[in-house]
C-alpha positions in Angstrom: 11.9 31.1 -16.0 12.7 27.4 -15.3 9.6 25.5 -14.1 9.9 23.0 -11.4 8.7 19.5 -12.4 5.6 18.3 -10.6 6.0 15.8 -7.8 4.7 12.5 -9.1 3.7 9.5 -6.9 5.5 6.4 -8.1 4.6 3.6 -5.7 6.8 0.9 -7.3 9.4 -1.2 -5.6 13.0 -0.7 -6.3 14.6 -3.2 -8.7 16.8 -5.7 -7.0 19.0 -6.3 -10.0 19.4 -5.0 -13.5 16.7 -4.9 -16.0 17.8 -6.5 -19.3 16.4 -5.9 -22.8 12.7 -5.8 -23.7 13.1 -2.5 -25.6 10.5 -3.7 -28.3 8.0 -4.9 -25.6 8.4 -1.8 -23.5 7.5 0.4 -26.6 4.6 -1.8 -27.6 3.1 -1.7 -24.1 3.4 2.1 -24.1 1.7 2.2 -27.5 -1.1 0.0 -26.4 -1.6 2.2 -23.2 -1.9 5.3 -25.4 -4.8 3.7 -27.3 -6.5 1.4 -24.7 -7.4 1.9 -21.1 -6.8 -1.7 -20.1 -3.7 -3.6 -21.3 -3.1 -7.1 -20.0 0.3 -8.8 -20.2 -0.2 -12.5 -20.6 2.3 -15.3 -20.5 3.6 -18.4 -18.7 5.1 -18.1 -15.2 8.6 -16.8 -15.1 8.5 -15.1 -18.5 8.8 -11.6 -16.9 5.4 -10.1 -16.9 5.8 -8.4 -13.5 9.3 -6.9 -14.3 8.1 -5.7 -17.7 5.0 -4.0 -16.1 7.1 -2.3 -13.4 9.6 -1.0 -16.0 6.8 0.4 -18.1 5.2 1.9 -15.1 8.4 3.6 -14.0 9.1 4.9 -17.5 5.6 6.5 -17.7 5.5 7.9 -14.2 5.6 11.5 -15.5 2.7 11.0 -17.9 0.4 10.3 -14.9 0.1 13.4 -12.7 -1.6 11.3 -9.9 0.9 8.6 -10.0 1.6 5.0 -10.9 0.5 2.5 -8.3 1.2 -1.2 -7.9 -1.3 -3.7 -6.5 0.4 -7.1 -5.8 -2.2 -9.9 -5.8 -0.1 -13.0 -5.7 -0.4 -13.5 -2.0 -4.1 -12.6 -1.9 -6.1 -15.8 -1.4 -9.6 -14.3 -0.8 -11.4 -12.5 -3.7 -13.4 -10.7 -1.0 -10.2 -8.7 -0.1 -9.5 -7.5 -3.6 -11.2 -4.2 -3.3 -9.8 -3.7 0.2 -6.3 -4.4 -1.2 -6.6 -1.9 -4.1 -7.9 0.7 -1.7 -5.0 0.2 0.7 -2.5 0.3 -2.1 -4.0 3.6 -3.3 -3.5 4.9 0.3 -7.2 5.4 0.8 -8.2 5.1 4.5 -11.9 4.2 4.1 -13.6 5.1 7.4 -17.2 5.2 6.1 -19.9 2.6 5.9 -20.5 3.4 2.2 -19.8 0.5 -0.2 -16.1 0.3 -0.8 -16.5 0.6 -4.5 -18.3 4.0 -4.0 -15.4 5.3 -1.9 -12.8 4.1 -4.4 -14.7 5.6 -7.3 -15.1 9.0 -5.5 -11.5 9.1 -4.7 -10.4 8.3 -8.3 -13.1 10.2 -10.2 -10.9 13.2 -11.2 -7.5 11.4 -11.1 -5.1 10.6 -13.9 -3.1 7.6 -12.9 -1.8 4.2 -13.9 -2.9 1.2 -11.8 -0.8 -2.0 -12.1 -2.7 -5.1 -11.2 0.0 -7.8 -10.8 -0.8 -11.6 -10.9 -4.6 -11.6 -11.6 -4.9 -15.2 -12.8 -6.2 -16.7 -9.5 -8.7 -13.8 -9.1 -9.7 -13.5 -12.7 -13.4 -12.9 -12.4 -13.0 -10.4 -9.5 -10.3 -8.5 -11.3 -12.3 -8.4 -14.5 -15.3 -7.0 -12.7 -13.2 -4.4 -10.8 -11.4 -3.3 -13.9 -14.6 -2.9 -15.9 -16.2 -0.9 -13.1 -13.2 1.4 -12.7 -12.8 2.1 -16.4 -16.5 2.8 -16.8 -16.4 5.4 -14.0 -12.9 7.0 -14.0 -11.9 8.5 -17.4 -8.4 9.4 -16.4 -7.5 5.8 -15.3 -5.3 3.4 -17.2 -4.9 -0.2 -16.0 -1.9 -2.4 -16.8 -2.6 -6.0 -15.6 -0.4 -9.1 -15.6 -2.0 -12.6 -15.7 -1.6 -16.0 -17.3 -4.7 -15.3 -19.2 -6.7 -12.3 -20.3 -9.3 -10.7 -18.1 -12.0 -10.9 -20.8 -13.2 -7.3 -20.4 -14.6 -5.2 -23.2 -11.9 -2.8 -24.6 -9.1 -4.9 -23.1 -5.9 -5.0 -25.2 -4.0 -8.3 -24.6 -0.2 -8.4 -25.2 1.4 -11.9 -25.0 4.8 -11.5 -23.3 7.3 -13.4 -25.4 10.4 -15.1 -24.1 13.7 -13.3 -24.6 15.2 -13.3 -28.1 17.9 -15.9 -28.4 20.4 -17.1 -31.1 19.0 -19.4 -33.7 20.4 -22.8 -34.5 21.0 -22.2 -38.2 24.5 -23.6 -38.7 26.2 -20.2 -38.6 28.7 -19.3 -36.0 28.0 -15.7 -34.7 30.7 -13.7 -33.0 30.7 -13.2 -29.2 29.8 -9.6 -29.7 26.8 -10.3 -32.0 25.6 -12.9 -29.5 25.5 -10.1 -26.8 22.8 -8.4 -28.9 20.4 -11.2 -27.9 18.5 -10.4 -24.6 18.6 -14.0 -23.4 22.4 -14.1 -23.7 22.8 -10.6 -22.1 20.6 -11.7 -19.2 22.6 -15.0 -18.7 25.9 -13.0 -18.9 24.9 -10.4 -16.3 23.5 -13.0 -13.9 26.6 -15.1 -14.4 28.8 -12.1 -13.6 26.9 -11.7 -10.3 28.0 -15.1 -9.1 31.3 -15.4 -11.1 32.9 -11.9 -11.2 34.7 -11.5 -14.5 32.6 -13.9 -16.5 32.2 -12.9 -20.1 30.8 -14.4 -23.3 33.9 -15.2 -25.4 34.8 -16.9 -28.6 35.6 -20.0 -26.4 32.2 -20.3 -24.7 29.8 -18.5 -27.0 28.4 -21.6 -28.6 27.8 -23.2 -25.2 26.1 -20.1 -23.9 23.9 -19.9 -27.0 22.8 -23.6 -26.6 22.1 -23.0 -22.9 19.8 -20.1 -23.8 18.1 -22.1 -26.5 17.6 -25.0 -24.0 15.9 -22.6 -21.6 13.6 -21.2 -24.3 14.6 -17.7 -23.3 12.5 -17.8 -20.2 14.0 -15.2 -17.8 13.4 -17.0 -14.6 14.8 -20.2 -16.0 17.9 -18.3 -17.2 18.4 -16.8 -13.8 18.0 -20.1 -12.0 20.5 -21.7 -14.4 23.1 -18.9 -14.2 23.4 -19.3 -10.5 24.7 -22.9 -11.0 28.0 -21.4 -12.2 29.0 -20.9 -8.6 29.8 -24.7 -8.6 30.2 -25.8 -12.2 31.4 -24.5 -15.6 29.2 -23.5 -18.5 30.1 -26.7 -20.2 29.0 -28.7 -17.3 25.8 -26.7 -17.0 25.0 -27.5 -20.6 25.7 -31.2 -20.2 23.3 -31.3 -17.2 20.6 -29.4 -19.1 21.0 -31.9 -22.0 20.6 -34.9 -19.5 17.6 -33.3 -17.7 15.6 -32.4 -20.8 16.4 -35.7 -22.6 14.8 -37.4 -19.5 11.8 -35.2 -19.7 11.2 -35.8 -23.4 12.3 -39.4 -23.3 15.0 -38.8 -25.8 12.9 -36.7 -28.3 14.7 -33.6 -29.5 11.6 -31.6 -30.1 11.1 -28.4 -28.2 9.4 -28.9 -24.9 6.4 -26.7 -23.7 7.8 -23.7 -22.0 6.1 -24.3 -18.7 7.7 -27.7 -18.7 11.1 -26.0 -19.3 10.6 -23.8 -16.2 9.3 -26.8 -14.2 12.5 -28.7 -15.1 14.7 -25.8 -14.0 12.8 -25.5 -10.6 13.1 -29.3 -10.3 16.8 -29.1 -10.8 17.1 -26.2 -8.3 15.2 -28.5 -5.9 17.5 -31.5 -6.6 20.6 -29.4 -6.0 19.4 -28.3 -2.5 20.4 -30.3 0.5 17.6 -32.3 2.2 17.3 -29.7 4.8 17.2 -26.9 2.3 14.4 -28.7 0.4 12.5 -29.1 3.6 12.9 -25.4 4.5 11.8 -24.4 1.0 8.6 -26.4 1.3 7.9 -25.1 4.7 8.5 -21.4 3.7 5.7 -21.7 1.2 3.1 -21.2 3.9 4.1 -17.5 4.2 2.4 -14.8 2.1 4.1 -11.6 1.2 7.5 -12.4 2.7 9.0 -13.1 6.1 12.0 -12.4 8.4 14.5 -14.7 9.9 12.6 -14.9 13.3 9.5 -16.0 11.5 11.4 -18.8 9.6 12.9 -20.0 12.9 9.7 -20.2 14.7 7.5 -21.7 12.0 10.0 -23.9 10.0 12.3 -25.3 12.7 11.7 -28.8 14.1 11.4 -32.3 12.7 14.7 -32.3 10.8 15.7 -28.6 11.2 17.2 -27.2 14.4 16.4 -23.5 15.1 20.1 -22.5 14.9 20.4 -24.2 11.5 17.7 -22.0 9.9 20.0 -19.0 9.2 22.5 -21.0 7.2 19.8 -22.8 5.3 18.3 -19.4 4.4 21.7 -18.2 3.2 21.9 -21.3 1.1 18.5 -20.8 -0.5 19.4 -17.1 -1.2 22.6 -18.3 -2.9 20.6 -20.7 -5.1 18.2 -17.9 -6.1 15.3 -19.7 -4.3 14.8 -16.9 -1.8 15.0 -13.2 -2.6 16.7 -11.1 0.0 15.2 -7.5 0.5 16.4 -4.6 2.7 13.6 -3.0 4.8 15.1 -0.1 6.8 17.1 -1.8 9.5 15.8 -5.3 8.9 16.1 -8.0 6.2 13.1 -9.8 4.8 12.9 -12.8 2.4 10.5 -13.5 -0.3 9.7 -16.5 -2.5 8.8 -15.7 -6.1 5.2 -16.9 -6.6 6.2 -19.6 -9.1 8.8 -21.0 -6.6 6.3 -20.6 -3.7 3.7 -22.7 -5.6 6.3 -25.3 -6.3 7.3 -25.4 -2.6 3.6 -25.8 -1.6 3.2 -28.7 -3.9 6.2 -30.4 -2.2 4.7 -29.6 1.2 1.4 -31.2 0.3 3.1 -34.2 -1.1 5.0 -34.7 2.1 1.7 -34.5 4.1 2.9 -31.5 6.1 0.8 -28.7 4.8 -2.0 -28.9 7.5 0.7 -28.9 10.3 2.7 -26.0 8.8 -0.5 -24.0 8.4 -1.2 -24.5 12.1 2.4 -23.5 13.0 2.0 -20.4 10.8 -1.3 -19.6 12.6 0.4 -20.0 15.9 3.2 -17.7 14.9 0.8 -15.0 13.8 -1.2 -15.4 17.1 2.0 -15.1 19.1 3.1 -12.0 17.1 -0.2 -10.1 17.5 -0.4 -11.0 21.2 3.1 -9.6 21.8 2.3 -6.5 19.7 -1.0 -6.0 21.8 0.9 -6.3 25.1 3.7 -3.9 24.0 1.6 -1.4 22.0 1.4 1.0 24.9 5.1 1.6 25.2 8.4 2.7 23.6 8.3 0.0 20.8 4.9 1.2 19.4 6.2 2.5 16.1 8.3 -0.6 15.6 5.3 -2.9 16.2 3.1 -0.9 13.8 5.8 -1.3 11.1 6.2 -5.0 11.8 2.5 -5.7 11.6 2.2 -3.7 8.4 4.9 -5.8 6.9 3.2 -9.0 8.0 -0.3 -8.0 6.7 -0.3 -10.7 4.1 0.6 -13.3 6.6 -2.0 -12.1 9.0 -4.6 -12.4 6.3 -3.5 -15.9 5.5 -3.8 -16.9 9.2 -7.2 -15.4 9.5 -8.4 -17.2 6.4 -7.1 -20.5 7.8 -9.0 -20.0 11.0 -12.2 -19.0 9.1 -12.1 -22.1 6.7 -10.8 -24.7 9.1 -13.3 -26.4 11.5 -12.6 -25.6 15.1 -10.3 -22.7 14.5 -12.7 -19.7 14.6 -12.1 -18.9 18.2 -8.4 -18.7 17.5 -9.2 -16.4 14.6 -11.2 -14.2 16.9 -8.3 -13.9 19.2 -5.9 -12.8 16.3 -8.4 -10.3 14.9 -9.2 -8.8 18.3 -5.5 -8.5 19.3 -5.0 -6.4 16.1 -7.5 -3.8 17.4 -5.1 -0.8 17.4 -3.5 -2.0 14.2 -6.9 -2.0 12.3 -7.3 1.6 13.5 -3.8 2.9 13.0 -3.6 1.4 9.5 -7.0 2.8 8.6 -8.3 -0.8 7.9 -11.6 -0.4 9.7 -13.6 -2.1 7.0 -11.2 -5.1 6.7 -11.2 -5.6 10.5 -14.9 -5.6 10.6 -15.1 -8.0 7.7 -12.9 -10.6 9.5 -14.8 -10.1 12.8 -18.2 -10.4 11.2 -17.3 -13.7 9.6 -15.5 -15.1 12.6 -18.3 -14.1 15.0 -20.8 -15.9 12.8 -18.6 -19.0 12.8 -18.1 -18.9 16.6 -21.3 -18.2 18.5 -20.2 -19.7 21.9 -20.5 -17.2 24.8 -16.7 -17.0 25.5 -14.4 -14.2 26.5 -13.0 -14.2 22.9 -16.5 -13.6 21.5 -17.1 -10.7 24.0 -13.8 -9.1 23.1 -14.4 -9.5 19.4 -18.0 -7.9 19.8 -16.5 -4.9 21.7 -13.8 -4.3 19.0 -16.3 -4.8 16.2 -18.7 -2.2 17.8 -15.7 0.2 18.2 -14.8 0.0 14.5 -18.5 0.4 13.6 -18.6 3.6 15.7 -15.6 4.9 14.0 -17.4 4.5 10.7 -20.6 6.1 12.3 -22.5 2.8 12.1 -24.1 3.4 15.4 -27.2 1.2 15.1 -25.2 -2.0 14.4 -22.7 -1.0 17.1 -25.5 -0.6 19.7 -26.7 -4.2 19.0 -23.2 -5.6 19.5 -22.7 -3.7 22.7 -25.8 -5.0 24.2 -24.5 -8.6 23.7 -21.0 -7.6 24.8 -22.2 -6.1 28.0 -24.4 -9.1 28.7 -21.4 -11.4 28.2 -19.2 -9.2 30.4 -21.8 -9.5 33.2 -22.1 -13.2 32.9 -18.4 -13.7 32.8 -17.7 -11.2 35.6 -15.0 -9.6 33.4 -14.3 -6.0 34.4 -12.1 -5.4 31.3 -15.0 -6.4 28.9 -17.5 -4.2 30.8 -15.0 -1.2 30.7 -14.4 -1.8 27.0 -18.2 -1.7 26.3 -18.6 1.4 28.4 -15.7 3.1 26.4 -17.3 2.3 23.0 -20.7 3.5 24.3 -19.0 6.8 25.4 -17.2 7.2 22.1 -20.5 6.7 20.3 -22.2 9.3 22.5 -19.4 11.7 21.9 -19.4 11.4 18.1 -23.2 11.9 18.2 -22.7 15.0 20.4 -24.4 13.7 23.4 -21.7 15.0 25.7 -23.5 14.3 29.0 -24.0 10.6 28.2 -20.4 10.5 26.9 -19.1 11.6 30.3 -21.2 9.0 32.1 -20.0 6.1 30.0 -16.4 7.3 29.8 -16.2 7.7 33.6 -17.3 4.1 33.9 -14.7 3.1 31.4 -11.9 4.8 33.2 -12.9 3.2 36.5 -13.4 -0.2 34.9 -10.0 -0.2 33.2 -8.3 1.0 36.3 -9.9 -1.9 38.2 -8.8 -4.4 35.6 -5.3 -3.0 35.6 -5.4 -1.9 32.0 -3.4 1.3 31.6 -3.8 1.5 27.9 -7.6 1.3 28.1 -7.6 3.8 30.9 -5.6 6.4 29.0 -7.7 6.0 25.9 -11.0 6.5 27.9 -9.5 9.3 29.9 -8.5 11.2 26.8 -12.1 11.2 25.4 -13.5 11.9 28.9 -11.5 15.1 29.0 -12.7 15.9 25.5 -16.3 15.5 26.5 -15.7 17.8 29.5 -14.1 20.3 27.1 -17.1 20.3 24.9 -19.3 20.8 27.9 -17.3 23.9 28.9 -15.7 22.2 31.9 -12.2 23.6 31.0 -10.4 23.1 34.3 -11.5 19.5 34.6 -10.7 18.8 30.9 -7.1 20.3 31.3 -6.5 18.3 34.4 -7.4 15.1 32.7 -5.4 15.9 29.5 -2.4 16.5 31.7 -2.9 13.2 33.4 -3.1 11.5 30.1 0.1 13.1 28.9 1.9 12.1 32.1 0.8 8.5 31.7 1.9 8.5 28.0 5.3 10.0 28.8 5.9 7.5 31.6 5.3 4.6 29.0 7.0 6.4 26.1 3.8 6.1 24.1 3.4 8.1 20.8 -0.1 7.1 19.6 -2.2 8.1 22.5 0.1 11.1 23.2 -0.5 12.5 19.7 -4.3 12.2 20.0 -4.2 13.8 23.5 -2.1 16.7 22.2 -4.5 17.2 19.3 -7.6 17.7 21.5 -5.7 19.4 24.4 -4.4 21.9 21.8 -8.0 22.7 20.8 -8.9 23.3 24.4 -6.0 25.7 24.9 -6.9 27.5 21.7 -10.5 28.0 23.0 -9.0 29.4 26.2 -6.9 31.9 24.2 -3.5 30.3 24.4 -3.1 30.0 20.6 0.7 29.9 20.4 0.9 26.9 22.8 -2.1 25.3 21.0 -0.3 25.5 17.6 2.9 24.0 19.1 0.8 21.1 20.5 -0.8 20.4 17.0 2.5 20.4 15.3 4.1 18.1 17.9 1.0 15.8 17.4 1.8 15.7 13.7 5.4 14.9 14.4 4.3 11.9 16.5 1.8 10.7 13.9 4.2 10.7 10.9 5.9 7.4 11.6 2.4 5.7 11.7 1.4 7.4 8.4 -1.7 8.4 10.4 -3.4 10.4 7.7 -6.6 10.7 9.7 -4.8 12.1 12.7 -2.7 14.4 10.6 -5.8 15.7 8.8 -7.4 16.4 12.2 -4.4 18.4 13.3 -4.3 20.3 10.0 -8.0 21.2 10.5 -7.3 22.4 14.0 -4.4 24.6 12.7 -6.8 26.1 10.2 -9.1 27.2 13.0 -6.2 28.6 15.0 -5.1 30.6 11.9 -8.5 32.0 11.1 -8.1 35.1 13.4 -4.9 36.6 12.2 -3.0 34.5 9.6 -6.1 34.3 7.5 -4.6 33.5 4.2 -2.8 30.6 5.9 -6.1 29.5 7.3 -7.7 29.4 3.8 -4.8 27.2 2.5 -5.1 24.8 5.5 -8.9 24.6 5.1 -8.4 23.6 1.5 -5.8 21.0 2.4 -8.0 19.7 5.2 -11.0 19.3 2.9 -8.9 17.4 0.3 -7.7 15.0 3.1 -11.3 14.2 4.1 -12.1 13.1 0.6 -9.6 10.3 0.9 -11.2 8.9 4.0 -14.7 8.4 2.5 -16.1 10.2 5.5 -16.7 13.8 6.8 -14.9 15.5 9.7 -15.8 13.9 13.1 -19.2 15.4 13.9 -18.4 16.6 17.4 -15.9 19.0 15.9 -18.1 20.6 13.3 -19.1 23.3 15.8 -15.6 24.7 15.5 -15.2 24.5 11.8 -18.0 26.7 10.5 -17.3 29.7 12.8 -13.6 29.6 12.0 -14.1 29.3 8.3 -16.6 32.2 8.3 -14.1 34.4 10.3 -11.4 33.7 7.7 -13.8 34.5 4.9 -14.7 37.7 6.6 -11.1 38.9 7.1 -9.9 37.8 3.6 -12.9 38.4 1.5 -14.6 35.8 -0.6 -12.3 35.8 -3.6 -9.0 35.7 -1.7 -10.4 32.9 0.6 -11.4 30.8 -2.4 -8.1 31.4 -4.0 -6.2 30.2 -0.9 -8.6 27.3 -0.4 -8.1 26.1 -4.0 -4.3 26.4 -3.4 -4.6 24.2 -0.3 -6.8 21.6 -2.1 -4.1 21.2 -4.8 -1.3 20.4 -2.2 0.0 16.8 -2.0 -0.2 15.3 1.4 3.5 15.8 1.9 3.2 19.5 0.8 0.3 20.0 3.1 2.1 18.6 6.2 5.2 20.8 5.3 3.0 23.8 5.1 1.1 23.0 8.3 4.5 22.6 10.2 5.8 25.8 8.7 8.7 23.9 7.2 8.0 26.2 4.3 5.6 29.0 3.6 6.2 28.7 -0.2 5.1 25.2 -0.8 1.6 26.3 -2.0 3.0 28.9 -4.3 3.0 26.9 -7.6 -0.8 26.6 -7.2 -1.2 30.3 -7.9 -0.8 29.6 -11.5 -3.6 27.1 -11.4 -5.8 29.5 -9.5 -5.4 32.3 -12.1 -5.6 29.8 -15.0 -8.8 28.8 -16.8 -7.1 25.5 -17.8 -7.4 22.1 -16.2 -4.2 20.5 -14.8 -3.9 18.3 -17.9 -4.4 21.2 -20.2 -1.8 23.2 -18.4 0.6 20.3 -18.8 0.0 20.3 -22.5 0.3 24.0 -22.8 3.8 23.8 -21.3 4.8 21.2 -23.9 3.4 23.4 -26.7 5.5 26.2 -25.2 8.6 24.0 -25.6 7.9 23.7 -29.3 6.5 20.1 -29.3 4.1 19.0 -32.1 0.9 17.2 -31.3 2.5 13.9 -32.2 5.4 14.5 -29.9 3.0 15.5 -27.1 1.0 12.4 -27.6 4.1 10.2 -27.4 5.4 12.1 -24.3 2.1 11.7 -22.4 1.2 8.3 -23.7 -2.1 9.5 -25.3 -3.6 9.2 -28.8 -2.5 12.0 -31.2 -6.1 12.9 -31.8 -6.5 13.4 -28.0 -3.5 15.7 -27.9 -5.0 17.6 -30.9 -8.4 18.0 -29.0 -6.6 19.3 -25.9 -4.7 21.9 -27.9 -8.0 23.0 -29.5 -9.7 23.3 -26.1 -6.7 25.4 -24.8 -7.0 27.8 -27.8 -10.7 28.2 -27.3 -10.4 28.8 -23.5 -7.7 31.4 -23.9 -9.2 33.0 -27.0 -6.1 32.5 -29.1 -5.7 31.3 -32.6 -2.0 30.2 -32.7 0.4 28.0 -30.8 2.8 30.9 -30.4 0.2 32.7 -28.4 -0.1 29.7 -26.0 3.7 29.8 -25.6 3.8 33.4 -24.7 0.9 33.0 -22.3 2.7 30.2 -20.5 5.7 32.5 -20.2 3.6 35.1 -18.7 2.1 32.7 -16.2 5.6 31.9 -15.0 6.0 35.6 -14.1 3.1 35.3 -11.6 4.8 32.6 -9.5 7.3 34.5 -7.2 5.2 35.7 -4.3 2.7 37.9 -6.1 -1.0 38.1 -5.3 -3.3 36.6 -7.9 
């Protein structure tokens, strides 16, 4: 029978243009990764380290069952955020107070994945420490790093990334066809065709093209920057201008220049070919981190020589000159400066004496953005705002770092960090939010409304991480400030967080008291969003106290308020807890529909915590009846909790144990464990599909794993043995050493009690017969 290929996570960006050449380098990186667990690609800026690493990662995606993951570090300015960035890129929502490294290691401990750390040079020590820690603790991990220098870690294999092969100047005259065998020429030709359709390397221009590539030292970025000039000039004119520019740089000497100087010369030339306004915009755009959209450019970069209505044409001009990269993001367009070009722009901005002013403009833009997001969060644009803030995460970090490191800016930083309160929660960035708030609160001790709001949010994030003692201290100060300022909103916020803390700690009576105060306070302050949030948990506290009628009345009120505002976030959480209450009252069918509707609402936010809570609730609801389904859902739920670094919210544990015990009783221990393991092996996408009843068969491939004594890796190798592959071929396919492949095959023979590869092949075939809907 034909086996379905496993779904492999490949979190790599799509290539914006063709990838040219590098066959030899690709093969060498793959070979190094088969022998070493850390490989670092080193080379000058613009030589193509990032593109090479991404291509290798894409080619190897099937060799790593748990995926290939990219961590982009170019825009990261604070070493303290390195661990947080890696955690986010691996889609781990750390909601615990454990050290971040423990959560990361726990998540990765049994994984087989490739982690690409791109642009490590400005965080060299931090990257080296992290890489060393990960390799020591995660045997199935491979790391591919790019940097301008090696990390200096034991066991690291360093591969210098050479420039592209180019024709030699040896007096011979190669044909146009033979020239195309050189990667530098091929890259120039392809990029030239993009701006001059029909361009080809011919007998008439081959020598000129060869000389251009030699002048550019085969540096990919330099070649791309030069090729775009063909929009306005011929290849002969391009060569003449390169001759002039490099003669000036070397004061007439015909010796080869350092490659970094070659690239600098090309960027200088790109800069000189821009209009005065384009140069000004280029410099000003360098204050952005991680990209921007047209609206951001208009708000931050216009003024003092650039009118707002001129920005769009200037952006188009910079895209045309390959200074800006244009990227499609769903229905919007974003722009990005390559890091080398961004650094050049920042130098120009600094030389012009505008850097401080532009950083303030950028900060003001971020503050305006998050303020608008906060005001509109409770409404129909909620998903759009979440997506927007997620896209601007790098810019928000830059603005917060500016506020933290610039005297007199801490209070504005508190305002930005506090306005992001629902984003920190929705994005699962509790630890990062607390980190910014901790540092900003230390820098801004004045008893202001900004400090009170920041204390309240920091306490709330701490409660969500079950850090109750620290939260209590912050709430005391927050309440005191609220009383002093006479601010009903601050007092209501403090009451809400106190009520949430009591609820999570199962003190339901105190939770009711605090949450009633919060509802009243938010109502008095005219804060509908705060009122709905508090009312939802007040209803939950009543539900847990057995006050079903009161709970249902309040849940219905919450839903009505959410529907009136076209809200998704609070509606999804209300449906989750309301569904549990209906299930407790015996209306299981309606309860299940509510949980599934909640999942549908949570999907656009990628709210993995909320989805895991709903899957857990669906497991309880399936325990008395569809018990095999319950076992699968329990397994999927447990696997989800591992990725959060924290257990199920404590006030729900009273439902979990009885439901699991009931499912075990109905199914029997062996059948329950089989279903549970099946659920634990589902990917998050498969788990959601199973929970939503989009398919009842999604878990079936795991039956083979349940009946098999082999690990996932051993099963993968057994399939390759069954295909007739030798140990050497298996090693090449999976990017492992041949001796490792041999050891795996030996383990498989021992576990199955066989003495030949033919027996393994026959066994794999028999396992395939178990797949279609048969009980294990």
